[in-house]
RODO-2510 file (C-alpha; in nm, 4 decimals, decimal comma):
residues 141
     n   res          X          Y          Z
     1     x    18,6761    12,1333    11,3449
     2     x    18,3228    12,1787    11,2140
     3     x    18,1907    11,9532    11,4908
     4     x    18,3701    12,1624    11,7559
     5     x    18,2233    12,4876    11,6205
     6     x    17,8765    12,3360    11,6004
     7     x    17,9058    12,2050    11,9552
     8     x    18,0248    12,5455    12,0814
     9     x    17,7405    12,7223    11,9008
    10     x    17,4841    12,4787    12,0400
    11     x    17,6233    12,5169    12,3930
    12     x    17,6071    12,8972    12,3734
    13     x    17,2575    12,8850    12,2259
    14     x    17,1293    12,6541    12,5000
    15     x    17,2890    12,8550    12,7781
    16     x    17,1417    13,1791    12,6442
    17     x    16,8021    13,0163    12,5983
    18     x    16,7867    12,9197    12,9631
    19     x    16,9208    13,2556    13,0801
    20     x    16,6949    13,5272    13,2137
    21     x    16,9412    13,7941    13,1012
    22     x    16,8421    14,1262    12,9555
    23     x    16,8870    14,1599    12,5761
    24     x    17,1416    14,4366    12,6350
    25     x    17,3523    14,1999    12,8465
    26     x    17,3455    13,9382    12,5726
    27     x    17,4444    14,1961    12,3096
    28     x    17,7250    14,3255    12,5321
    29     x    17,8509    13,9698    12,5805
    30     x    17,8442    13,9052    12,2053
    31     x    18,0306    14,2283    12,1306
    32     x    18,2964    14,1564    12,3914
    33     x    18,3400    13,8096    12,2417
    34     x    18,3826    13,9663    11,8965
    35     x    18,6445    14,2064    12,0306
    36     x    18,8314    13,9201    12,1984
    37     x    18,8397    13,7379    11,8658
    38     x    18,9216    14,0313    11,6340
    39     x    19,1304    14,2434    11,8719
    40     x    19,0711    14,5221    12,1206
    41     x    18,9075    14,8243    11,9612
    42     x    18,7536    14,6326    11,6675
    43     x    18,4048    14,7615    11,7542
    44     x    18,3908    15,1385    11,6767
    45     x    18,3835    15,3539    11,9877
    46     x    18,1051    15,5782    12,1082
    47     x    18,3445    15,8687    12,0468
    48     x    18,3090    15,8042    11,6714
    49     x    17,9296    15,7756    11,7018
    50     x    17,9168    16,1120    11,8789
    51     x    18,1251    16,2930    11,6122
    52     x    17,8536    16,2596    11,3501
    53     x    17,5620    16,1491    11,5654
    54     x    17,5627    15,8197    11,3726
    55     x    17,2747    15,5774    11,4283
    56     x    17,4660    15,2718    11,3044
    57     x    17,8299    15,1681    11,2842
    58     x    18,0014    14,8577    11,1515
    59     x    18,3442    14,7380    11,0390
    60     x    18,4549    14,4996    10,7673
    61     x    18,8119    14,3809    10,7184
    62     x    18,9269    14,2883    10,3683
    63     x    19,2367    14,1329    10,2184
    64     x    19,2809    14,0777     9,8466
    65     x    19,5701    13,9506     9,6386
    66     x    19,6344    14,0851     9,2902
    67     x    19,9419    13,9684     9,0974
    68     x    20,1592    13,8758     9,3967
    69     x    20,0554    14,1899     9,5862
    70     x    19,8300    14,1795     9,8902
    71     x    19,6145    14,4779     9,9750
    72     x    19,4347    14,4956    10,3065
    73     x    19,1639    14,7460    10,3910
    74     x    18,9498    14,8343    10,6906
    75     x    18,5998    14,9496    10,5936
    76     x    18,4409    15,1708    10,8582
    77     x    18,0723    15,2064    10,7739
    78     x    17,8903    15,4919    10,9515
    79     x    17,5170    15,5135    10,8946
    80     x    17,2555    15,7869    10,9192
    81     x    17,4585    16,0623    11,0757
    82     x    17,3357    16,4163    11,1260
    83     x    17,3074    16,5709    10,7749
    84     x    17,4147    16,9121    10,9057
    85     x    17,7397    16,7645    11,0404
    86     x    17,8014    16,5474    10,7327
    87     x    17,7360    16,8394    10,4989
    88     x    18,0148    17,0533    10,6434
    89     x    18,3611    16,9320    10,5333
    90     x    18,2859    16,5571    10,5320
    91     x    18,6441    16,4687    10,4343
    92     x    18,7730    16,6198    10,7596
    93     x    18,5098    16,4287    10,9580
    94     x    18,6055    16,1064    10,7747
    95     x    18,9737    16,1574    10,8576
    96     x    18,8946    16,2231    11,2252
    97     x    18,6777    15,9071    11,2439
    98     x    18,9580    15,7066    11,0790
    99     x    19,2138    15,8507    11,3205
   100     x    19,0073    15,7559    11,6258
   101     x    18,9337    15,4073    11,4932
   102     x    19,3001    15,3386    11,4126
   103     x    19,4048    15,4647    11,7548
   104     x    19,1674    15,2221    11,9271
   105     x    19,2004    14,9090    11,7073
   106     x    19,5135    14,7244    11,8199
   107     x    19,5482    14,5289    11,4941
   108     x    19,5200    14,8315    11,2634
   109     x    19,8912    14,8114    11,1773
   110     x    19,8152    14,4852    10,9922
   111     x    19,6234    14,6841    10,7274
   112     x    19,7321    14,9269    10,4553
   113     x    19,4205    15,1383    10,4002
   114     x    19,1082    15,2518    10,5793
   115     x    18,7911    15,3468    10,3934
   116     x    18,5311    15,5504    10,5792
   117     x    18,1811    15,5253    10,4330
   118     x    17,9063    15,7701    10,5273
   119     x    17,5704    15,6178    10,4384
   120     x    17,2389    15,8023    10,4577
   121     x    16,9130    15,6201    10,3954
   122     x    16,5685    15,7620    10,3356
   123     x    16,3418    15,6573    10,6265
   124     x    16,0364    15,6443    10,3999
   125     x    16,2157    15,4412    10,1296
   126     x    16,5052    15,2269    10,2679
   127     x    16,6170    15,1384     9,9135
   128     x    16,7021    15,5040     9,8517
   129     x    17,0540    15,5591     9,9911
   130     x    17,3403    15,8023     9,9438
   131     x    17,7021    15,7160    10,0171
   132     x    18,0204    15,9171    10,0489
   133     x    18,3480    15,7260    10,0698
   134     x    18,6955    15,8428    10,1756
   135     x    19,0059    15,6232    10,1644
   136     x    19,3272    15,6924    10,3554
   137     x    19,6636    15,5185    10,3804
   138     x    19,7125    15,3922    10,7333
   139     x    20,0812    15,4836    10,7173
   140     x    19,9721    15,8524    10,7087
   141     x    19,8336    15,8340    11,0640
***
């Protein structure tokens, strides 16, 4: 199994190394491969980016087991949005972002909760960050 993954990785690396593709094409190919693996809609849509004018977006999927109970959560991380938009009723914005993400991600029914994280970082000091977090039950959507 490890050999097969290593061989696949090496093959992809060599084919990309000899390709005269644009970096955007390579990124688009990688993202489409990720969506094929994780499920359609895994990558947050541009509709979500536009809601808060977010500069960065990412998703993490988590499953944990505590005393014979499994809890699964989708973490939607939205970075450096417009402070004016984030400052006005952020919980409503978080719910709207969660709603759009759950609508688009075909495997969202496999999870119990979604946590939307708004992260703002200071451009002059990247270690200085602020985070707001909102968690919703997926059954409520």
